[in-house]
Every structure is written in C-alpha cells, then in structure tokens.
C-alpha positions in Angstrom: 119.2 134.2 32.0 116.5 132.4 33.7 116.5 132.5 37.5 114.4 130.9 40.3 113.7 132.6 43.7 115.1 129.3 45.2 118.5 130.1 43.8 118.8 126.7 42.2 120.0 126.1 38.7 117.0 125.9 36.2 116.6 123.6 33.3 114.0 124.2 30.8 112.6 120.6 30.3 112.6 117.4 32.3 114.8 115.7 29.6 117.5 118.3 29.8 117.4 118.2 33.8 117.7 114.4 33.6 120.6 114.6 31.1 122.4 117.2 33.3 121.7 115.1 36.5 123.5 112.1 34.9 126.3 114.4 33.7 126.8 115.7 37.2 127.1 112.1 38.6 129.6 111.4 35.9 131.7 114.4 36.8 131.4 114.1 40.7 131.9 111.2 43.2 129.0 111.8 45.5 129.3 110.0 48.9 126.6 107.5 49.7 123.4 109.2 50.6 124.3 112.6 49.2 124.3 114.5 46.0 121.2 115.1 43.7 119.1 112.0 42.9 116.1 113.3 40.9 114.6 116.3 39.3 111.4 118.2 39.9 109.2 120.8 38.2 109.4 124.0 40.5 106.0 125.4 41.6 107.7 128.9 41.7 109.4 129.2 38.3 107.9 126.4 36.3 111.2 124.9 35.4 113.0 121.8 36.6 115.6 121.5 39.3 117.8 118.8 41.0 116.7 117.5 44.3 118.5 115.2 46.7 115.1 114.1 48.2 113.1 111.2 47.4 113.4 108.2 45.1 116.3 108.1 42.6 115.7 109.0 39.0 115.1 105.9 37.0 117.6 106.8 34.1 120.2 107.7 36.7 119.7 104.4 38.7 120.0 102.6 35.3 123.3 104.3 34.3 124.8 103.6 37.8 123.7 99.8 37.8 125.1 99.5 34.2 128.5 100.9 35.3 128.4 103.8 32.9 128.6 106.5 35.8 131.6 104.9 37.3 133.4 104.6 33.9 132.6 108.3 33.2 134.0 109.2 36.5 137.3 107.3 35.8 137.5 109.1 32.4 136.9 112.5 34.0 139.6 111.7 36.7 142.2 110.8 34.1 141.4 113.8 31.9 142.0 116.1 34.9 145.1 114.3 35.9 146.6 114.4 32.4 145.8 118.1 31.9 148.3 118.9 34.8 
C-alpha cells in the first residue's frame, strides 16, 4: 500500500483524486467553510491528496451548483436509514 509521510490518503492520479473528492462530498455533509475543496500533487510522495485550502475544485463546484451533490447526499441518507 502506498503511503505518504504526511499521513494523508494518497491517490495515484489527479482524475482519481477528483472523483474521490466528489464522492466524499456526496457521502458527507460538510459544514460551510470546512471539508476538502480541492486536490494537489504532493511534493513528498508525488501522489495526490485532498486539501481544505484554496479555491474549490472546478468539477466539485459544478457538481454542487447542479444539485448533484445534494441529491447524492439524500440518496446516501436514505440508504443508511433503510439499512437499519
């Protein structure tokens, strides 16, 4: 398993990291001003990580503005509720 000295989860490509970022937002309800907003290439390990700093990722912003993140959050809420 690939690791980074930062202890952060690693993603092998920017595309995979962006996909995971969008999935994370679909699974979680982050309070305003918190949570990961972008991905970056790590100088230490050469792989990609999430960051809560800086400008929001363009794909993530588009998904939020289109309402797809909110819809996925609702789907996940009901899936968890119905599994009980």
